[in-house]
N, C-alpha and C positions, 0 to 999 in steps of 0.2 A: 116606119122604116127603122130598122136596127142598124146601129154602127157596128160593123164587123171588120176588124183590122188585125193584121199581123205586121207589127212595126219592126222592120229590120233597118238599122241605120248605123253607119260607121262615121265617127268623128275622131280623126287621128287614130290613136291606139284603142279608143273606147268604142264599144259596140253595144247596141241594145237589140234584144230579141224578145218582144213583148206581144203576146196575143191579147186582144182586147175586144170585148163586146159590150155594148151599152144599148139597152132597150128604151123605147119611147117613155118619157117620164122618169127614167132612172137617173140617179146621181151616184157616180162612183168616185171614190177618192184614191188618188195615187199617193202612197206614202213610201218613204225610204230615206236612208241617210244621205248626207250631202254627196253628190257625185254618183248617185245610184242610177240616174237616167230619166228622172221624172220630167225635167224641163225639156230634154231632147224629145221625149215622147210627145209632149204637148206641142212642141214646135212642128213635128211631123204632121200632127193632126190639123194644125192651123195652116199648113202649107208654107211655113217659113223655112223648114229644113226638108229637102226631098228624101224619100226613102232610097236605100241602096238595094233593097229587096223586099219581098212581102207585098202587101196590098192594103189599101184603105178603101172600104166600100160602105156607102151610106144608102141603104135600100138598094135600088137598082143602079145607082150612080157610082162609078169608080172614080175616086179622087186622086189616087196615086197607085201606079202599078208599073214600076220600072222594068224595062227601059222604055216602054211605049206610051204610058199615060202619066201625065202630071198636070193637075188642075191648079193654077196659081191661087194664092191666098185670096186675092180680090174677087175671084169667081166662085169661091166656096161659100155655102150657106153656113158660115161659122161666125159666131160672136166670141170675142176674147176680152176678158178683164185681166189686165196685167197687174203685177204686184204694186207698181207705182202709178197705176191707173192711166198714165199717158194722156191726160186731158190736154187740149190745146189751150195754152195760157192766154192767147189773144181772143178766145171765144168765150161767151158767157155759157152758163149751164144749158140753156135752151138750145143754143146753136151747136154746142158740143154733141148733144144728143141727135140733133138734126143732121149733123155732118155725115153720119153713116148712111142715112136715108138719101141724102143728096148724092152721095157717091154711087149709089145704086140707081140713080136716074130719076128720083122723085122730084117733082117741082117744089120750089122753095116754100110756097104757102102751105102745101100739103105736108111737107116735111116738118115744118115748124108746128103745124097743128098736131101731128102725131107726136112730136117731141113734147109738146105741152101736156098731152095725155099721159105720157110716161113720167114726166115730172110730177104730175098729180099722183100717179100710182106709187111713186117712191117717196111721196110726202114732201116735195121740195118746190111746190108751185110758187111760193113766195120768194124763192131764190132764183127764179128764171133768169134774171138779168145779172146775177153775180158771176164774176170770173173765178177760176179755180183758186187763186191766192186768197180770196175772201171767204172760201168755204172751209169748214172743218174737215178733218180726215174722214170721218164717217159720211159727211155729205158728199165729198169727192168720190168715195167708194160707191155711193148710191147713184151718182151721175154716171159713173163708168158702167155700172150694171145696166142702167136704163139705156145707155147708148148701145150696149151689146144686144139687149133684148129687143130694142125698137125695130131692128131689121128682120125680126122673125126668123132667127137662125134655127137651122135643124140641129145644130150642135153648139153647145155653149162650153167654152173653156175658161176655167178660173185658175189663175196662177197666183197662189198665196194671196187671195183677195183681202184677208184681214191682217196680214203681217205688219202693215204700216200703221196700225191703229194702237192707241194706248189701251191699257187693260180695261178701263171702265167703258170706253166707247166700244171696244170689241164685243163685250157681252150683249149690248143693245143691237149692234149691227149684225152680229151672228144670228140673233133671233129674227131680225128683219129679213136677212138673206134666206133663212130657212123658209119663211113664208113665201117669198118670191119664187124660190125653187120648187116649192110645193105646187104653185100655180103654173109652172112652166111645163109644157107638154113635150118639149124636145129632149135631147140627150145631153147630160152634163158630165164633164170630166173636171174634177177639182184636184189641183196639186196643193198639198199642204205639208208642213212639218208638225203641225199642232194636232195631237191626237183628239183633243176635245172638238176642234172644228170638224174633223173627220167623223167622229162618233155622232155628232149632232146633225150634220148636214147630209151625210152619205147613206145610201141604201146598201152599198157594198164597198168593201175596202180591197184594194189591190196593192200588195206590198212588193216593192221592187228593191232588189239589192244586186249590185254589180251588173245592171242592165237586164236582169231577168226577173220574172215573177217567182217569188218564193212562197207566197201564200195569198189566198183571196177568199172572201166570203162575207156574210153579214157581220156588222160590227160586233154584235154579241158573241158570235161564234169565234171570231178572231181573238177577242179578249179572253175567252175561256180556254182556247187551245192554241197559244202561240207556237210557232214552228221555227223560230230563230231567236237569238239573243236580242236582236234589234226590236222585234215585235214584243218580246217580253218586257224590255225596258219601256216601250211605248205604253203598255197597259199596266206597268208597275208591278211585275211579278219576278220572283227569283225563278230561274229557268236552267235546267240541266238535261243533258242527254245521258242515257245509260242503258243497261241491259237488265231486264227483270227476270228473276227466278222465284216465282211465288210472290211473297211480300217483301223480298229483299232485292234491292236495285244496286248494282255496281255502276257507279258514275264513271263516265268516259274520262273525265279529267281528274279522277281520284276521289275516294270517299265511298262510303256505303250508306244507303238509306233504307230504313224500314217504313213501309207504307201500309195503308189499311186494306187496299184492294189488290188481290193477287194478279199477276200478269206474267207473260213470258215473251222473251225476245226484246228487240230494240224499242225503247219507250222515251217519251219526254216526261219530265217531272217538274211540277211548278208548285209554288206556294207563295202567299203574300208576305211582304216584309213584316207586316203586323203580326204574323204567326210566329215570329222568331223571338224567343225569350233570351235574355242575357243574364248571366250569373257570374259572380266573382270566383266561385268554386264549382266543381262538377255537381250538377243538380241530381237530386234523387226524386223518385216518385213517378208521375205519369208520363213525362216526356220520354219518347223512345229513341230519339235521335239527338245525341249530344256530341260535341267535338270542340277542341280548343281553337280560338280565333284571336287575331290581333287587330285592334282598331287602327284603321288607316285613314278614315275621314269622318267628319261630323258636319252636318249641314241642316239648315231649316228646310222642312218639306211639308208644305201646307201647315197644319196645326200640330204636327209632330216633329220629332228630330230623327233624321235618317242617319244611320250609322253604317259605314262601309267597313267590312271585316274581311281580313285575309285569313284563309285557312284551307282545309281540305274537306269540303269545298269552301270557296269564298262565298260571302252571302251579304245581302242587305237586310237591315233590321230597322223597323220604325218603332220608336219608343217615345214616351212622354218626357217633357222637360224635367218633371219630378224624378223620373228614373235616372236621367243623366246626372242630376244633382246628387241623388242618393248613392249611385255607384261611383260618382266622381270620374266619369268617363273622359278620357283624353287620348289623343293620338299616341300609338305605341303601347297602350295598355293591353294586357292579356286577359281574356275573358273566356267563358264557356257559352256557346250557343246551344239552344235547345228548340226542337220542333216536334210537336206531337204528330204521330202517324196520321191521325184523323184530319190534320190540317193540310195534308198534301193532296195533289191531284196528279194522276198519271194517265197517259193515253198513248196509243201506238205511234211510233215515229214514222 
């Protein structure tokens, strides 16, 4: 059964219009800036927010098709892991997992037996009697995932499932989650702000901005060819729109770039911040693109220093701490940026 949906929903002045398909065994990640419509989309799939138009179909079953069909949340074969997990504080780990099974009519003994099996699968058998307050963040996340999967859902919805974890726990739990999703034969929709979560866990990325899909595809394809500034920021690239005439590109927001591969018509231009060289005076030699810039920001970025530069065009540069010290870089300082034509990538807009 494939999930085939066209999500149309209106909340106040905000509207989503999102076509979505998810095949059995596939994990898709919905990404987008705050307010893009990711959570609204997830709530419509869960049955917590009715559609105002469109349709949600899971195989031959129609879950929502206004104005005639709406299947309530408790009658959908959908498992949900919320950002704060929403475990019942008065129930131990075993009974939290058994709760969903009991709610679907399973007898207490059978539900607890199945819950014990799932506790073993997520490596928490010894914590069966622990209540949520006695569990770590990673353990609570695994209990929430087991509770969702124990009911054998046809569709699994994950709403920022790693957001509440500290950095060290997140690495381990992300790996565990990837293994569980690899074994799950249903359809998974993951909402996240974290590009690493999306790249590691998802088979396909769906990028949403202002309630609509602006780009989708396998993670590697999206990373190579971002189609908006948000996606470029997500994957760490400088991104520009322009018009190509041979190897010369007139940038939409000002500036001209020389590139290695000739093209014609509207294009996107990208290059990595690490490809940007900074110089106190106009450079000579191999760089074919040079322009004056002013330092507007300096911040630690992984093991390098990221410099934000205002110019035509504005640009991000990643340089070493040694280069910062050598050039004595500071906000307001004027420099020259340089990018070799061979470091750029262009593709049709």
